[in-house]
N, C-alpha and C positions, 0 to 999 in steps of 0.2 A: 321225633321225639322217641326216646328209648323208653321200652317198657320192661320191669321186672317182673316175671311171674310168681305169683303167691300160691302154692299148691294147696290143697285143702288137707287138712288132719281131720280124719273122719273120726267122729264121737261113736262109740260102739254100744249099741242097745244092749241093755242088761249086763254090761261087761266095763272095759277100763280101756284108759289111753294113757300110756307115759306121757309127760309133760314134753311137747315138742320145742326145739330149740327156736324156731320162728325164721323169717326171712327178714334180712337187714333193711330198714329203712331207706328209701332213696328220696333225694330233694327233687321236689318240684320246682317250677313248670321244666326243667331239663328232662326229668324221668318222670314217669308215674308207674304205680304198681297196678298189676292186673291179675283178676282173676277169671282164668278162661272156663268157658261152659258153667258159669255161676248158677246157682241156684240161691237167689236172695232171699226168700222165705225159709231157707235153711241155712243161711250163712250167718255165723257170730264172729265177730274179730277182736282178737285180743292184742293190744299194742302195749308194749313195755316202752317206756320212754327213759332212756339212761343220760340225757342233757337237759337243755333249758326247757321250760314250758313249750310247749307247740300244739298247733292246729293240726288235726288229721282230716281232710275232706273227701268225703264219700261223693265222688262226680254224679249228678243228675244224668239220666241214661237219654237214649235218643227215642223220639217220638216218631213214627212207631219203633219197637213195641213199648216204649214206657210213656204212657198216654199221661201219666202224672209228671212227666219231667220237667214240668214248668213250676212245680214246687220248689224246685232249685237244689242246689248242693246240700250235703249234710256235714256241717263243720264241729266236730267235738274238740274240745281241749283237752289236754293230756299233762297231767301235772310235771312239774321237773322231776329230774333226778330218779328217782323209783315210782314214778307214776304208772300205773296200770288201769287201761279204760276196757272193759268189753262193751262193744259196740254192736247193735243189731238184736233179733235179724231184721232183714229188710224188705221192702216192696218190690217187686219186680216192675210195677206200674211207674216206679219213680226213678229204679236204679239200673235196669238193664240196657246194656248198649245194643246197638243193632247187630253186633257179631255176638252176641251171647254173653258178654263178659261184663265184669264191675270195674271200675276204674277207682282208685284211691291216690290221694296226694298225702304227701308229709311236708312239713318246714323244714326240718333238718334230718340228717341221716344218723340221729342218735337214738337207737333202740330196734326193735324187732316187731313184727307182725306176723300173726299167726290167725290163718283161715280155719274155722273148725266148721265143719258140715255137720249139722244135727240130723241123726237118723229119722227117715220117714217112715211111719207105721202104716200098712195098709190092712 
């Protein structure tokens, strides 16, 4: 199974971020979208749909480290044509894979996905 990497677009504390283009969706189950070295609690996804209504699936993680993976996948429906959905933030305990990534599946390749990383204040 092939994976397409979705890089983080870092939101800037007390600053701004120009709108990123996003990564083109790929069709599951042949391909997956992957966020490597994911920080689920600091991750918000923006899905822009340019085709028919479709479901975006955030895959449940591996146990361990995702002790709540038994709750299953999260499936969000994105409206047709100009549908935009913001999804997240997420729980590590449900969505983190054993390799430290998050996996996402799309029904069609019509659209883009952007992974925003929320800054963490210390």
